[in-house]
NUPA-194630 format. One line per 10 residues: their letters; for each residue x, y, z of C-alpha. Coordinates in steps of 0.5 Angstrom, whole numbers, plus 500, padded with zeros to 3 digits. Layout:
<sites>
A) X/Y/Z; ...;
</sites>
This chain:
<sites>
LSLATPAAML) 046/010/158; 040/013/162; 045/014/168; 051/016/164; 049/023/164; 047/024/171; 053/020/173; 058/024/170; 055/031/173; 055/028/180;
AAAGALAKRG) 062/026/179; 064/033/176; 060/036/182; 064/032/187; 071/034/183; 069/041/183; 067/041/191; 074/038/193; 077/045/189; 072/049/193;
VLVRRLEAFE) 067/050/188; 059/049/190; 055/047/184; 048/049/186; 044/046/180; 047/040/176; 044/042/169; 049/048/169; 054/044/166; 050/043/160;
ALASIDTVLF) 048/050/160; 055/052/160; 057/048/154; 053/054/150; 056/060/154; 058/065/149; 058/071/154; 061/073/160; 059/078/165; 063/080/170;
DKTGTLTRDA) 062/084/177; 069/088/179; 069/089/187; 071/082/190; 070/079/183; 076/081/179; 079/085/185; 080/083/192; 076/086/198; 082/090/200;
MVLGEVKVRA) 086/096/197; 093/098/197; 096/104/198; 099/108/192; 102/115/192; 102/120/198; 102/127/198; 104/131/204; 104/138/206; 111/142/206;
GVSVPEALAM) 115/140/212; 111/134/213; 115/127/211; 111/121/208; 113/116/214; 110/121/219; 104/123/215; 103/115/214; 104/114/222; 099/119/224;
AAALAQHSLH) 094/117/219; 095/110/222; 094/112/229; 086/114/227; 086/108/222; 087/103/227; 080/104/230; 076/103/223; 074/097/219; 073/101/213;
PVSRAIFSAA) 077/098/207; 081/105/206; 083/105/214; 085/098/213; 090/099/207; 093/105/211; 094/101/217; 097/095/213; 102/100/210; 104/103/216;
GGPAAALTWT) 106/096/219; 099/093/221; 098/090/228; 106/088/229; 108/095/228; 110/100/234; 106/106/232; 110/112/233; 103/116/234; 097/114/238;
AADVTEQPGQ) 090/117/238; 084/118/243; 077/120/243; 076/117/236; 070/117/233; 067/115/226; 062/117/221; 061/111/217; 063/112/210; 066/118/211;
GVAGQVSKRG) 072/118/216; 075/118/223; 077/123/227; 080/124/234; 086/127/238; 093/125/236; 099/125/239; 106/123/239; 109/117/244; 114/120/248;
GTQAIQWLRL) 114/127/244; 113/134/247; 108/136/241; 102/138/243; 096/134/242; 092/135/235; 085/134/232; 086/130/226; 081/128/221; 082/122/216;
GSAEFCGIQP) 077/120/210; 074/123/204; 076/130/202; 069/133/204; 069/130/211; 076/133/212; 074/140/209; 079/140/204; 079/139/196; 081/133/193;
QFSTSLQASL) 089/132/191; 088/127/186; 084/126/180; 083/119/182; 076/117/186; 080/112/191; 083/117/196; 083/119/203; 085/125/206; 088/127/213;
SDASGWLATF) 087/134/215; 089/138/222; 087/145/224; 091/148/219; 087/144/213; 090/139/209; 096/135/211; 096/129/207; 093/125/201; 093/118/200;
ELHEDIRSDA) 092/115/193; 089/108/194; 089/102/189; 084/096/188; 088/090/189; 087/086/183; 086/078/183; 093/075/181; 089/070/176; 084/075/174;
RATVQALLDQ) 088/077/167; 089/070/165; 082/068/167; 079/074/162; 084/072/157; 083/065/157; 075/067/156; 077/071/150; 081/066/147; 075/062/146;
NMTVRLLSGD) 072/067/143; 067/069/148; 064/076/149; 067/079/156; 064/085/159; 065/088/166; 059/092/169; 060/095/176; 057/100/181; 063/104/182;
GAEAVSRVAS) 065/110/178; 067/110/171; 075/112/172; 075/106/177; 072/101/173; 076/103/167; 083/102/171; 081/095/173; 078/093/166; 085/096/163;
AVGIADFQGG) 089/092/168; 085/085/166; 084/086/159; 077/087/158; 075/093/153; 067/093/154; 066/096/161; 061/100/164; 061/104/171; 055/107/175;
CSPQDKLAFL) 051/100/174; 045/099/179; 043/092/180; 037/094/175; 042/096/170; 046/089/170; 039/085/170; 037/090/164; 043/088/160; 043/081/162;
KAAQERGARV) 036/081/159; 037/085/153; 043/080/151; 039/074/152; 034/077/147; 039/078/142; 040/070/143; 047/071/147; 048/065/152; 050/069/158;
AVVGDGLNDG) 054/067/165; 054/072/170; 060/072/175; 059/076/181; 059/076/189; 055/082/192; 048/085/193; 049/089/187; 049/082/183; 043/079/186;
PALA) 038/080/181; 042/078/175; 045/072/179; 038/070/180;
</sites>
């Protein structure tokens, strides 16, 4: 009998390992049996670490495909998730981009800029900026906080709305927890609007944005003081203190 529990735990840990789940402490199995609250992070947890392109607004006289191709010429020189989403929407590495960029510079977290010209065309070389509205020197065109702008010497050229790509099993996971009468909460360091959109998509009614690592830890401690048994699900530095 004294070996039954550790044997069962080891067998369970082995079964999970085959499914890609690493169990750090075996006593977690016992703790999970009493969990009544699940605290989720957003980015990289309920969503993938990638974005997808939504609506595109363009200046009169410019088509959406043309604006996307011009932006992709700059985006291919950046590893930022926004740039990768725009480059992917334009066809990615396999696409034969109709525009090319030279002398590209990047301001981390703000955007990329460079000289853009059409392949085999007669149009003059244009100096374009792709990034935040502030970086491009223009006003935001969407109410959403997830957007990238494209500007030239004349000002605003295009704006690309971006959406976080929610994991395909996120909503079913949340619903399964709710069906077990769990309290499910979403805490994220991102803006309130982005957090609200993801929370609505996955079925979480209790959420909060703009949370620092200390905010998440404070919520966890307060919940524990109320007698709640909390499981924390996260993947980033923002979740470190709460996970610890």
